[in-house]
C-alpha positions as a printed NumPy array, in Angstrom:
array([[182.517,  66.91 ,  33.355],
       [184.977,  64.088,  34.046],
       [182.511,  61.521,  35.377],
       [184.441,  61.012,  38.613],
       [181.327,  59.633,  40.327],
       [179.849,  57.727,  37.392],
       [177.418,  55.026,  38.571],
       [177.928,  56.014,  42.221],
       [175.12 ,  56.538,  44.723],
       [175.573,  59.644,  46.882],
       [173.606,  60.966,  49.853],
       [173.948,  64.62 ,  50.895],
       [172.288,  65.685,  54.137],
       [171.263,  69.316,  54.313],
       [171.228,  69.291,  50.529],
       [168.525,  71.849,  49.81 ],
       [170.724,  74.958,  49.99 ],
       [174.266,  76.281,  50.356],
       [177.181,  73.871,  50.361],
       [174.898,  70.842,  50.337],
       [173.004,  71.929,  47.229],
       [176.159,  72.937,  45.353],
       [177.69 ,  69.577,  46.244],
       [174.636,  67.62 ,  45.142],
       [174.558,  69.461,  41.815],
       [178.253,  68.837,  41.173],
       [177.966,  65.16 ,  42.111],
       [175.026,  64.719,  39.74 ],
       [176.999,  66.437,  36.983],
       [179.859,  64.007,  37.691],
       [177.602,  61.013,  37.103],
       [176.247,  60.17 ,  40.561],
       [172.669,  59.368,  41.451],
       [172.02 ,  61.737,  44.341],
       [169.645,  61.76 ,  47.305],
       [169.38 ,  64.873,  49.449],
       [167.696,  65.578,  52.762],
       [166.123,  68.704,  54.166],
       [163.59 ,  69.686,  56.799],
       [161.449,  71.996,  54.629],
       [159.572,  70.17 ,  51.872],
       [159.2  ,  73.198,  49.605],
       [162.94 ,  73.887,  49.626],
       [163.677,  70.193,  49.157],
       [161.454,  69.88 ,  46.101],
       [162.946,  73.021,  44.564],
       [166.474,  71.688,  45.103],
       [165.659,  68.305,  43.542],
       [164.31 ,  70.058,  40.462],
       [167.505,  72.117,  40.271],
       [169.778,  69.082,  40.66 ],
       [167.914,  66.928,  38.132],
       [169.646,  63.816,  36.787],
       [167.314,  61.423,  38.598],
       [167.971,  62.888,  42.042],
       [165.56 ,  62.323,  44.906],
       [164.701,  64.224,  48.069],
       [163.808,  62.717,  51.422],
       [162.306,  65.075,  53.975],
       [163.609,  64.671,  57.501],
       [165.573,  65.941,  60.478],
       [168.975,  64.355,  61.147],
       [168.35 ,  64.698,  64.894],
       [165.394,  62.309,  64.509],
       [166.664,  58.74 ,  64.318],
       [163.42 ,  57.449,  62.793],
       [163.882,  59.986,  59.982],
       [167.384,  58.636,  59.365],
       [166.088,  55.068,  59.202],
       [163.498,  56.152,  56.65 ],
       [166.123,  58.035,  54.646],
       [168.335,  55.017,  54.169],
       [165.479,  52.624,  53.457],
       [164.208,  55.015,  50.789],
       [167.622,  55.431,  49.207],
       [168.194,  51.668,  49.102],
       [164.787,  51.083,  47.516],
       [165.008,  53.847,  44.919],
       [168.728,  54.07 ,  44.17 ],
       [170.697,  51.232,  45.798],
       [173.567,  50.955,  48.271],
       [175.537,  54.083,  49.075],
       [179.031,  54.896,  47.809],
       [179.32 ,  58.49 ,  49.088],
       [177.84 ,  60.063,  52.218],
       [178.197,  63.823,  52.712],
       [177.212,  64.673,  56.295],
       [176.466,  68.341,  55.891],
       [173.245,  69.116,  57.782],
       [173.823,  71.622,  60.589],
       [172.52 ,  74.792,  62.157],
       [174.376,  77.974,  63.07 ],
       [173.354,  79.569,  66.366],
       [175.259,  82.402,  68.041],
       [174.915,  84.049,  71.447],
       [177.149,  85.3  ,  74.263],
       [178.06 ,  82.719,  76.897],
       [175.88 ,  84.464,  79.487],
       [172.82 ,  84.445,  77.231],
       [172.999,  80.981,  75.627],
       [169.814,  79.135,  76.591],
       [169.39 ,  75.429,  77.279],
       [166.979,  75.226,  74.351],
       [169.581,  76.69 ,  71.988],
       [172.243,  74.356,  73.377],
       [170.076,  71.266,  72.937],
       [168.96 ,  72.146,  69.414],
       [172.467,  72.881,  68.205],
       [173.938,  69.787,  69.857],
       [171.127,  67.534,  68.615],
       [171.54 ,  68.544,  64.979],
       [175.266,  69.217,  64.68 ],
       [176.742,  66.557,  66.988],
       [174.115,  63.899,  67.616],
       [172.824,  64.256,  64.06 ],
       [176.283,  63.724,  62.581],
       [176.998,  60.694,  64.774],
       [173.768,  58.893,  63.972],
       [173.756,  59.889,  60.31 ],
       [176.895,  57.762,  60.009],
       [175.865,  55.009,  62.401],
       [172.489,  54.478,  60.761],
       [174.127,  54.427,  57.311],
       [176.476,  51.528,  58.055],
       [174.239,  48.677,  56.81 ],
       [173.514,  50.626,  53.63 ],
       [177.102,  51.601,  52.705],
       [179.16 ,  49.729,  50.176],
       [182.592,  48.618,  51.334],
       [185.097,  51.19 ,  50.106],
       [182.597,  54.032,  50.477],
       [183.671,  57.597,  51.217],
       [182.157,  59.599,  54.088],
       [182.741,  63.342,  54.415],
       [181.818,  65.202,  57.601],
       [181.457,  68.995,  57.603],
       [183.309,  70.838,  60.361],
       [184.253,  74.533,  60.588],
       [187.4  ,  76.592,  60.989],
       [186.04 ,  77.91 ,  64.311],
       [186.517,  74.409,  65.76 ],
       [190.137,  75.397,  66.485],
       [189.72 ,  79.101,  67.244],
       [188.299,  81.084,  70.115],
       [185.609,  83.306,  68.62 ],
       [183.13 ,  85.313,  70.732],
       [179.527,  84.045,  70.682],
       [180.539,  80.782,  68.953],
       [181.219,  78.539,  71.965],
       [178.59 ,  75.823,  71.448],
       [178.728,  75.912,  67.653],
       [182.534,  75.688,  67.685],
       [182.476,  72.83 ,  70.195],
       [180.001,  70.881,  68.061],
       [182.26 ,  71.271,  65.039],
       [185.342,  70.236,  67.034],
       [183.448,  67.092,  68.025],
       [182.868,  66.338,  64.347],
       [186.593,  66.548,  63.612],
       [187.175,  64.043,  66.415],
       [184.453,  61.719,  65.153],
       [186.155,  61.447,  61.771],
       [189.277,  60.01 ,  63.394],
       [187.363,  57.511,  65.517],
       [185.039,  56.461,  62.7  ],
       [188.01 ,  55.97 ,  60.386],
       [189.741,  53.65 ,  62.845],
       [186.584,  51.556,  63.26 ],
       [185.816,  51.278,  59.547],
       [189.256,  50.365,  58.234],
       [188.289,  46.717,  57.785],
       [185.564,  47.783,  55.351],
       [187.912,  50.203,  53.557],
       [185.437,  53.006,  54.27 ],
       [187.249,  56.353,  54.391],
       [186.021,  59.14 ,  56.67 ],
       [187.39 ,  62.625,  56.108],
       [186.407,  66.183,  56.964],
       [185.743,  69.356,  55.032],
       [186.623,  72.325,  57.252],
       [185.356,  75.528,  55.666],
       [185.67 ,  79.092,  56.764],
       [182.872,  81.576,  55.973],
       [180.98 ,  80.525,  52.848],
       [178.403,  82.578,  50.944],
       [175.259,  80.655,  51.905],
       [171.832,  81.528,  53.391],
       [173.262,  80.785,  56.861],
       [173.934,  84.491,  57.416],
       [170.213,  85.149,  57.221],
       [169.56 ,  82.716,  60.078],
       [171.518,  84.825,  62.575],
       [170.301,  88.26 ,  61.467],
       [166.943,  90.015,  61.212],
       [167.156,  91.545,  57.72 ],
       [168.852,  90.905,  54.396],
       [170.879,  94.082,  54.917],
       [172.166,  92.792,  58.26 ],
       [173.031,  89.457,  56.667],
       [175.03 ,  91.205,  53.937],
       [176.841,  93.277,  56.57 ],
       [177.791,  90.167,  58.57 ],
       [178.971,  88.448,  55.399],
       [181.056,  91.483,  54.423],
       [182.579,  91.604,  57.904],
       [183.543,  87.943,  57.785],
       [185.006,  88.435,  54.328],
       [187.128,  91.32 ,  55.577],
       [188.308,  89.121,  58.472],
       [189.779,  86.472,  56.153],
       [193.268,  86.91 ,  54.67 ],
       [191.686,  86.23 ,  51.259],
       [189.447,  89.29 ,  51.86 ],
       [186.294,  87.485,  50.784],
       [184.01 ,  84.658,  51.772],
       [184.199,  81.389,  49.9  ],
       [181.638,  80.141,  47.406],
       [179.481,  77.023,  47.735],
       [181.019,  75.822,  44.477],
       [184.518,  75.936,  45.998],
       [183.303,  73.842,  48.923],
       [181.554,  71.444,  46.546],
       [184.797,  70.942,  44.606],
       [186.546,  69.991,  47.852],
       [183.749,  67.542,  48.654],
       [184.152,  66.001,  45.2  ],
       [187.849,  65.439,  45.832],
       [187.128,  63.745,  49.168],
       [184.281,  61.689,  47.687],
       [186.211,  60.42 ,  44.677],
       [189.14 ,  58.076,  44.218],
       [191.377,  61.145,  43.836],
       [191.642,  61.176,  47.656],
       [192.068,  57.416,  48.068],
       [195.091,  57.841,  50.382],
       [193.269,  60.247,  52.735],
       [191.843,  58.649,  55.875],
       [190.72 ,  60.509,  59.008],
       [192.083,  63.738,  57.566],
       [190.67 ,  67.082,  56.469],
       [190.636,  69.707,  53.774],
       [190.928,  73.214,  55.212],
       [189.066,  75.679,  52.994],
       [189.114,  78.872,  55.032],
       [190.704,  81.671,  52.99 ],
       [193.765,  81.51 ,  55.242],
       [192.032,  82.152,  58.584],
       [193.689,  79.347,  60.536],
       [197.16 ,  79.717,  59.043],
       [197.753,  83.444,  58.566]])
């Protein structure tokens, strides 16, 4: 590895699986000391063991502000001030407009939108000047897709937050950018289906829908996060990397 994050401290929310785990592993391989978050302790501990390299896990829910406070206090105590913040924790909930419940709306909004906002706000005292923040959006933020209304709106809000955060943090030279993936091969498909076979069918359907005729890999998303986290992207501010297999453009 090239050591692009040597001696850096990185925090990855939602780091126990999928894009978050692949990102945490790559960052550790590139020399960073990594802290990850997750809601399920068993998954968190397994991920920390997989990441290695002195990584730590802090259990918590990004929608719970007290959990965020504890996260950053723990990271400061065990690792130090933060150079890279990957705001990746989110949930994926689908339903037709007519059937979307208030409970579903609140849960999705609390984690995806509120959680993203306060993950950044609560981090501010713990970030080094010149830090890099990466928010995770989705290609559906700019498309009309059936059953995705609330999820898509939450991800569009995240794209907007990156612009506003960037403008406010210019004096600290903190860059805020966005990773906008299309369908990625993660356990998320299992959260919206009843069986593994159904999950594989949904994944295959989404792959067929992309011009690339496949879903992306967590490692491809992690590589994009590394670019945004490192000095390679030093001239990117309030911008995004679109990693969608051509869905938005073709």
